[in-house]
N, C-alpha and C positions, 0 to 999 in steps of 0.2 A: 409886377407881373399882371398885365391886363388881358392877356390872351385867354379865351375861353378854355377852361380845363374841366374835365369830367372827374368827379370824385366818386370812387366805387368802394364801398365797404363790402368786401367779398366774403360774407359770412357763410358758415356751413349750413345754416338753416335758410336764410334769405340774403339776397343781394340788395343793397341800398345804393341808389345812384342819385347824384345831385350835381348840377352845374355850378361852378365857381366862375364869376364874371358872366356877362350876358352872352348866351350862346348865339352863334351866327345863324342857325337854322330858324326860320321865322315861326315854325310851329312847335319848336322845342319847349317843353314844360320846364318852368323854373322851380316847381315843387318837387320834393323828394319822391322818388319812385321805388317801390319795394316789389321784389320778384322772388318767387320760390327758386332756390338753387337746387333743382332736382328735375328729373324726368319722371312723371307720375303716370301710371297706367291704370285706367279704370277697367275692372274686369267686366262690369255690366255693359259699359258703353264700348268696350273693346277699342279704346283709343288712347294714344299717348298725349300728355299735356307737358309742354315745355315752358318754364318761366311763367309769363303772364297768361298763357293759354289756360292755365288752371283756373282763371277767373270764370271760365265758361263751363266748368265741370258741374254736372247736374246730380251726380250720385257719388257721395263721399264714403260709401261703404266698401270695404275690402279693396282699398287702393294698394297698388304695389309701387314703391318708390325706389328709384336709382339715384343715390346721392353722390355728389362729387367728392365730398369729404368723408373720411373715416377716421374716427378718434382725433378729430381736429386737424388732420393733414389732408391736403388736396392730393388725392391719389387716383382719381378717375377723370382723366383729362378728356376722354371721349364725351362724358356727360357735360363737363364744364364748358367745353368748346361749343357744344350745341346750345347750351343756355346763353352763353355770351353772344353767339350769332343771333339768337332770337332777340335778345335785349337791344343789340345794336341795330337791328333791322327797322324797317318802317311799318312793320305789321303790329296790329294790336296796340299795346302800350309801349312798343319799342321806341327807342330814343332817336331812330332815324339819323344815325351819324355815319360818317366815313372815318373809320379808325385811323387811316393814314393821315388825316388832317386834324386829328384830335390829340390833345395832351391828356395824359391819365395820371391820377394819383390813386393807387390801388392798395388796399390793405392786404397783409399776409399774416399767417398765424405767428404767435409768439414762438421764438426759438425754432423758426422754420428750418427744415433740413436743407443742406446745400444743394443737393440734386433737385429738390423741388423748386428752389429759388431759380436755378438755371432753367428749369422747364417753364416757369413763369416768363422769364426773359425771352425764351425761344418763341413761345406762343404770341407774346405781345409784340416783340420787335420783328420777328421773322414771318409769322403767319398773318397777324393782324396789321403789321407794319405801322404801329402807332408812331406819331411824330416825336413824342417825348414821354417819359414815364418816371414815376417814383414809386417804388415798393416800400411800404412802411407798416409796422405793426399798428393796429387800430388804436390802442391806448396812447400812443405817442401823438396822436392828433388831438386828444382831449384837452391839453393845455390851451389850445387856440380857441376853444369853443365857448358857447354861451354860459355853461355852468361854471367852468374854471375861471372865467374872467368876471363873474358876478360875485363879488365879495360881500359878505355881511358887514354891516357898519361896525359890529362889535369887534371884528378882527382886522379890517383894513378898509381904507378908502381907495386903494389902488385898483384900477380897472385893467391893468396889464396882465400879461401872461405870468402865472406863478412860477417861481423857480423850483419850489419843492411841492410835490404832489403825489398822492397815492391814488391810483385808478383801480377800482374794483370792477372788473369786467366779467359779469355773470352771463356767459355766452351759451351756445347750444351744446358744445362738447365739454367744455371745462369752465371753471371759474378761476380767474387769475387775479392776483394782487400785485400790482405793478408800480414800483417806486420810480419817479422821474425827477431828475435833477438837471435844471437848466436845459430842458429839452432833450435830455439823453436818458435812456434806460440804465438803471443800475442793475446789470444783468444777473449778478450772483446774489441778489436780494429778492428776486422775483419768486413768488409763491404760487402754487397751483393746487386746486382741489379737483379731483377727477370726477366731478359731478357738474352737470349743466342742465339746460332745459330738456334735452333729449332723455337723459337718465330720469328726470323727474316725471316726464310723461310716461315712460315705460314703467316706472314704479307705480304710478296711479293705475295704469292698465292692469298690472298684476294684482293689485289689491282689489280692484273692482271685479276682475274676472274670477278671483277666488271666492269673493263674498256675495256677488250678485250675478250680473250678466257677463257672459264671455265677451271681452272687448279687445282681445289681443290683436285682432286684425283691423281695429277701428282707430288707427293712430290719429287721424285728423279730428275725429269726434272727441277723443279723450284729451287731445291738446287743447281744444276749445273749452272743454269742461274744466281742465286745470286752470286756465286763464280766468274763467268766470267764477269759479267756486273757491279756489284755494287762497289761503292767507297765512301770514307768519304770526304765530301767537307770541305774545309778550308775557303770558302767564300760563305756562305749559301745564303745571299740575292742576290748576283750576279748570282749564278747558278739558283736560283729559278726564278729570272726575265728572265734570258736567256731561261730557259726551257719553259716559257710561252710567248715567243716572236716569231717573224718570223725568228729568228736565232736559233731556237731550235735544228737544225741539228747538232750544236756543242755539244749538250748534248746527243741527241738521239742515241741509238745503236740498231741494229737489231739482234735479237736472232732467229735463224732458229730452229724451233721445229722438233723433230724426226718424221720420216714418218711411222715408224712401218711396213715397207714392208719387205717381205722375202729377206734375203741376204743383206739388207741395213747395211751400216756401221754407219749410223747416229742414234745411240741408245739413246743418251741423249740430242741431239741438240748441236748447237755450235754458237758462237758469230761471226757474219759476219764482216770481215775486212772492215771498212768504206772506205778504199782507193781502194777497189776492186769492180768492177762493178758486179751486181748480174747476175746470169746465165740467158740466154735466155730460153724461154719455150721449144725450140727444144733440150735443154740439159737435160731436165727432163727424167727420165726413164719411159718406158711404161710398165704398169702392166702386160699385157699379155705376155711380152717377158722376164719377170723376173723369176728366179728359183722358183718353187713351184706354179706358176700360172696355171689356167686351160685353158688359151688361149682364153677365151670367152670375146670379146670386147677389145678395146684398149684405155681405158681412160688415159689421160695424168696426171701424178702425179704433183700436184701443191704444192709449198712450203707453209707451214703455218708459219707465221712470228709473232713475238712479237716485238712491237716497245716500247722499254723501255726509258722513258723520265725522269721525276723527280723521278720515282721509284728507279733509280740508286743510288741516294744519300739520299732519305727520309727513305729508309729501314735501312741502318746502323746508321742513325741519332738517332734511338731509343736508342742506347747505350749511347749517349751523352745527349739526351734530352727525357727521357721516357715519359714525359707529352704529347708528340705528339700522343701517343696511349692511353692517359688517365691513364697511370701508374704513380701513385703519389709517385714517388721516385726521389732521386737525380740522376743527370747524373754521368758518370764515373769520370770526372774531379773533381766534387764536392765530390764524395765519397772518392777519394784519398786524397783530402785536409782535409776532416773531419777525416779520419783515422790518418793522420800524426799529425793533431792538437790535437788529444787525447793522443798522445805519450809524454813521458817525454821531456821537452824542450831541455835538453842537447843532445838528440839524433835526434831531428827533422831535423837538417841540413843534417845528414847522410842519412836519409830516402828520403829527397827531391832529393838527388844526386844519388840515386840507385833504380830506378824503372825499372822493367823488365816486358815485355809483352809476354805472352804465350797464347796458345789456338787458335783454327781455326779462330775465328772472328777478331783477330788482324791482319789477313792477308789482309784485305781490303786495297787497295791503299789509302794513305793519313791518315791512322789511327794514326800512330806514330807522324806525323807532327801535326795533329789536337790536339792530347792529349798533346804534349809538349807545344804548344802555349797556350792552356788553363791553364795548370798547371803553366806555367811560370807567367801568369797573376795573379794566386791565391797565389803563394808562396811569402814569404817575399823577398824583393829585395836583402838582404844580403846573401841569400842562393843560391848555385849553383844547377841547376836543370838538371838532366840527365835521359832521358827515352830511354831505349834500347829495340829494337824488336829482338826477337830470329830469327836467320836465318831460322829455321824450327820450327815455332810455334806449330805445331801439335805434333812433335816428341821431343820437348825440355824436357818434363818431363821424358820420358823413357830414353833418352840419359843422362840426369842428374843422374838418378838412377844408370845407368851403371858406371858413373864416381865415384859416391859415394861409390859403392861397391868395385870397383877396387882400389880406394885410401885407403880404410879402414876407411874413415871418417864417413860413415853412421852408423857404429856400428854393434853389433852382432844381430843375428836373434834368434827367439824363436824356440826351437826344438819341434818335435812332442812328444817326451818323456816327456818334461816339461809340455806340454799341457795336456796329458793324466793323469798326476799325479793330477792336481788340476783344470783343466778346465779353461774357459775364465775368470770367476770371480776371481779364485785363482791366475791366471797369472797376472791379473791387480794388485792384492795386492802384489804379490811377486816382480814383475818387474816394476810396476808403468808405467810411460809414455814410457818406452822402448817398452813394449808390445803394448800399445795403438797406438804407432807410432806418435800420435799427439804431444807428448812432449810439451804440451801447458803450458803457463805461463800467469798469470793475470797481469794487469798493476801494481797492488799494490805489486806484488812480485819482480818487477825489482829493487826496492831499489834505485831509482834515483829521 
């Protein structure tokens, strides 16, 4: 398959787009592009931002967001269509493509609802008139990607696509544990935790608003603070004790909040280097001397600071121990163990040795180490355990899709002509799991 194909990882938080094979458009970027999957309104600027327009936002305070996804399901097609139109246009960082002359591989949520799948097809084939398309759950692309095909010397010298693989996708809405066998989902062994990046950000907002500053309407700021400050602890009791002792400065980090002043470069705040002394008051800018001021009065701008203590590790802890927020579910390690235990015994050793982490929440420092340590304690001693973290967790799926298309392993796409002949229901009957993208299989179908 040598035709240019656009890979779109249509996530609830961001959309990632990347070309497979060389695009025909002379100005097309071959680098991955990331866009906000939302329409964001700035109350101060009284302006809506769609997708990459958000790059130009000057005030991140009190933003109102209209999301296309709710609880992991695409249910606001008015928002999604506007976002897609912006991405496909030649404005800003748009891809400047003609959908009717473009082949698409687009991701859809795990266990997507049938009516939502049909709506995908109607928008893609009927409104955008794409030439060919394949809908597929994101984790199913991971076996083709750089992380899955990069085996450690200790386990294998084979560089091909693995037959048995566990994909841990820590996304915006949920965290999924997905077993894959020969390129097919084992559907009744998939595990889900109802916690993802959105819940973690909201949890941090609540903690900070209760203890320090009210930050419930500062989603973007707290999202950045979470990414900059939080980590996964591998020694919970020690860190907890330390955070509540007179040596808490070993845990505490200072996050400088944005000042929202005209011309300021501090838009989202930043993590202060603990080894650098804070600036003196004389270093703060004077409002009356800044661009856009009216010159009346000379109040000194003081920094507003967040002192993050045990919040740094209690927020990511939700993924490993959901009961900390009264979420009655297994933690991530237990979910992986339950998933593998439900698989045929002859295959379990292969799955223990081939676990891949993707998604933004796996980027927390200490995540991979903590997960490996817990899984090693849960796995039978005779099995080798290997947990690999993608070098680019957010981009792993879209890059894997590119590899799958260019290698020809992903298979053929469904053309618009085929869709128009029989519609979504007819395509499912004619092409089965090829069209559904899920290519699922039940445990009883494995024959092991």
